Backbone as a chain_set.jsonl record, in Angstrom:
{"seq": "MMRIRLILMAASACLASLGVFAGAFGFANGTLDQAIAFAWPGLGAALALIMVMPSRTQD", "coords": {"N": [[73.249, 110.427, 94.761], [74.977, 111.601, 96.517], [75.144, 109.752, 98.562], [76.598, 107.665, 97.41], [79.055, 108.935, 97.029], [79.77, 109.358, 99.702], [79.989, 106.732, 100.664], [82.123, 105.807, 99.058], [84.143, 107.551, 99.923], [84.361, 106.792, 102.614], [85.181, 104.136, 102.304], [87.65, 104.497, 101.002], [89.008, 105.859, 103.003], [89.138, 103.866, 104.947], [90.74, 101.958, 103.612], [93.111, 103.421, 103.293], [93.806, 103.877, 105.972], [94.153, 101.251, 106.877], [96.333, 100.473, 105.292], [98.318, 102.258, 106.204], [98.385, 101.48, 108.88], [99.284, 98.807, 108.639], [101.794, 99.318, 107.561], [102.943, 100.763, 109.686], [102.947, 98.805, 111.647], [104.735, 96.941, 110.539], [107.007, 98.564, 110.506], [107.383, 98.978, 113.221], [108.146, 96.47, 113.997], [110.638, 96.364, 112.984], [111.104, 95.844, 110.319], [111.741, 97.421, 107.681], [111.519, 97.267, 104.888], [109.213, 95.69, 104.519], [107.397, 97.37, 105.733], [107.277, 99.525, 103.968], [106.393, 98.137, 101.717], [103.857, 97.289, 102.501], [102.461, 99.635, 103.096], [102.175, 101.29, 100.782], [100.367, 100.001, 98.855], [97.836, 100.204, 100.144], [97.485, 102.979, 100.324], [97.545, 103.581, 97.614], [95.264, 102.222, 96.683], [93.303, 103.653, 98.025], [93.614, 106.146, 96.799], [92.912, 105.45, 94.186], [90.193, 104.827, 94.528], [89.218, 107.336, 95.253], [89.653, 108.686, 92.869], [87.826, 107.513, 91.091], [85.483, 108.364, 92.061], [82.342, 109.851, 91.608], [81.91, 113.133, 90.31], [80.534, 116.299, 91.366], [77.604, 117.105, 89.756], [75.182, 118.946, 87.958], [72.041, 117.804, 87.625]], "CA": [[74.638, 110.553, 94.365], [75.76, 111.943, 97.699], [75.355, 108.522, 99.322], [77.695, 106.947, 96.757], [80.294, 109.655, 97.35], [80.082, 109.12, 101.107], [80.445, 105.345, 100.781], [83.458, 105.714, 98.476], [85.086, 108.24, 100.807], [84.581, 105.954, 103.793], [85.977, 102.973, 101.893], [89.03, 104.915, 100.756], [89.62, 106.16, 104.302], [89.454, 102.576, 105.584], [91.885, 101.363, 102.931], [94.313, 104.186, 103.622], [94.19, 103.648, 107.369], [94.677, 99.889, 106.978], [97.674, 100.469, 104.711], [99.23, 102.947, 107.119], [98.52, 100.632, 110.064], [100.159, 97.678, 108.304], [103.145, 99.86, 107.455], [103.434, 101.094, 111.027], [103.205, 97.542, 112.337], [105.987, 96.423, 110.001], [108.089, 99.45, 110.939], [107.599, 98.743, 114.65], [108.848, 95.197, 114.131], [111.99, 96.519, 112.461], [111.215, 95.43, 108.919], [111.447, 98.63, 106.911], [111.081, 96.921, 103.538], [107.815, 95.267, 104.584], [106.591, 98.546, 106.065], [107.057, 100.257, 102.719], [105.62, 97.287, 100.811], [102.466, 97.195, 102.942], [101.809, 100.944, 103.185], [101.855, 101.888, 99.489], [99.141, 99.513, 98.201], [96.648, 100.765, 100.787], [97.345, 104.373, 99.903], [97.212, 103.564, 96.188], [93.86, 101.827, 96.531], [92.489, 104.783, 98.467], [93.68, 107.157, 95.746], [92.132, 104.961, 93.049], [88.77, 104.993, 94.841], [88.895, 108.762, 95.19], [89.644, 109.125, 91.473], [86.631, 107.046, 90.387], [84.306, 108.938, 92.704], [81.669, 110.792, 90.706], [81.994, 114.536, 90.716], [79.231, 116.973, 91.491], [77.036, 117.576, 88.494], [73.801, 119.409, 88.024], [71.196, 116.933, 86.786]], "C": [[75.521, 110.858, 95.575], [76.065, 110.702, 98.53], [76.514, 107.718, 98.732], [79.026, 107.61, 97.075], [80.711, 109.392, 98.786], [80.605, 107.702, 101.323], [81.854, 105.196, 100.215], [84.5, 106.425, 99.329], [85.387, 107.41, 102.045], [85.429, 104.734, 103.453], [87.421, 103.354, 101.639], [89.733, 105.285, 102.055], [89.988, 104.883, 105.038], [90.667, 101.928, 104.937], [93.174, 102.097, 103.259], [94.753, 103.928, 105.049], [94.715, 102.232, 107.578], [96.085, 99.792, 106.402], [98.689, 101.131, 105.618], [99.434, 102.123, 108.384], [99.441, 99.447, 109.795], [101.601, 98.138, 108.152], [103.736, 100.195, 108.807], [103.746, 99.836, 111.825], [104.511, 96.914, 111.853], [107.177, 97.253, 110.44], [108.407, 99.233, 112.41], [108.332, 97.429, 114.892], [110.251, 95.242, 113.544], [112.174, 96.075, 111.027], [110.781, 96.594, 108.037], [110.95, 98.293, 105.511], [109.631, 96.443, 103.511], [106.904, 96.434, 104.935], [106.28, 99.347, 104.814], [106.163, 99.448, 101.784], [104.151, 97.201, 101.211], [101.748, 98.542, 102.921], [101.369, 101.464, 101.821], [100.61, 101.314, 98.822], [97.855, 100.046, 98.829], [96.408, 102.203, 100.381], [96.992, 104.467, 98.423], [95.764, 103.184, 95.937], [92.928, 102.947, 96.969], [92.472, 105.878, 97.408], [92.864, 106.729, 94.531], [90.636, 105.097, 93.304], [88.349, 106.456, 94.777], [88.796, 109.23, 93.741], [88.412, 108.648, 90.713], [85.351, 107.596, 91.001], [83.641, 109.941, 91.754], [81.755, 112.218, 91.239], [80.596, 115.129, 90.817], [78.786, 117.48, 90.123], [75.609, 118.026, 88.743], [72.969, 118.548, 87.082], [69.961, 117.651, 86.333]], "O": [[76.67, 110.423, 95.641], [77.132, 110.611, 99.138], [77.319, 107.154, 99.473], [80.012, 106.929, 97.357], [81.899, 109.218, 99.058], [81.554, 107.496, 102.078], [82.694, 104.531, 100.822], [85.628, 105.947, 99.445], [86.537, 107.33, 102.479], [86.3, 104.345, 104.231], [88.329, 102.615, 102.019], [90.933, 105.048, 102.194], [91.035, 104.818, 105.683], [91.534, 101.402, 105.635], [94.212, 101.472, 103.477], [95.946, 103.775, 105.313], [95.63, 102.029, 108.375], [96.938, 99.104, 106.962], [99.799, 100.627, 105.784], [100.546, 102.07, 108.909], [100.285, 99.116, 110.628], [102.526, 97.438, 108.562], [104.915, 99.935, 109.048], [104.706, 99.809, 112.594], [105.3, 96.415, 112.655], [108.245, 96.708, 110.717], [109.569, 99.297, 112.809], [109.055, 97.29, 115.879], [110.977, 94.249, 113.604], [113.307, 95.945, 110.566], [109.607, 96.729, 107.695], [110.053, 98.962, 104.998], [108.896, 96.76, 102.575], [105.759, 96.483, 104.483], [105.15, 99.797, 104.622], [105.279, 100.003, 101.132], [103.286, 97.054, 100.347], [100.53, 98.579, 102.743], [100.281, 102.032, 101.713], [99.839, 102.088, 98.254], [96.886, 100.311, 98.118], [95.274, 102.606, 100.124], [96.222, 105.34, 98.023], [95.109, 103.764, 95.071], [91.883, 103.167, 96.356], [91.426, 106.475, 97.15], [92.195, 107.557, 93.912], [89.886, 105.447, 92.393], [87.259, 106.778, 94.306], [87.957, 110.069, 93.414], [87.985, 109.318, 89.773], [84.256, 107.32, 90.511], [84.319, 110.783, 91.165], [81.682, 112.464, 92.442], [79.611, 114.521, 90.399], [79.518, 118.195, 89.438], [74.93, 117.529, 89.64], [73.179, 118.569, 85.87], [69.139, 117.074, 85.621]]}, "num_chains": 1, "name": "protein.A"}
């Protein structure tokens, strides 16, 4: 179970960092609307992965 949690945490961290990177790239190019449009889906996907992550249970 710990391996699944670690994989999901790593995947959500990658999605969040990709979303923030895409937003920063759009912001650096001067397109604020695209920066906002690209950053939120990555952060939302990371949050969704964290929410489906299994919690610690005693088996």
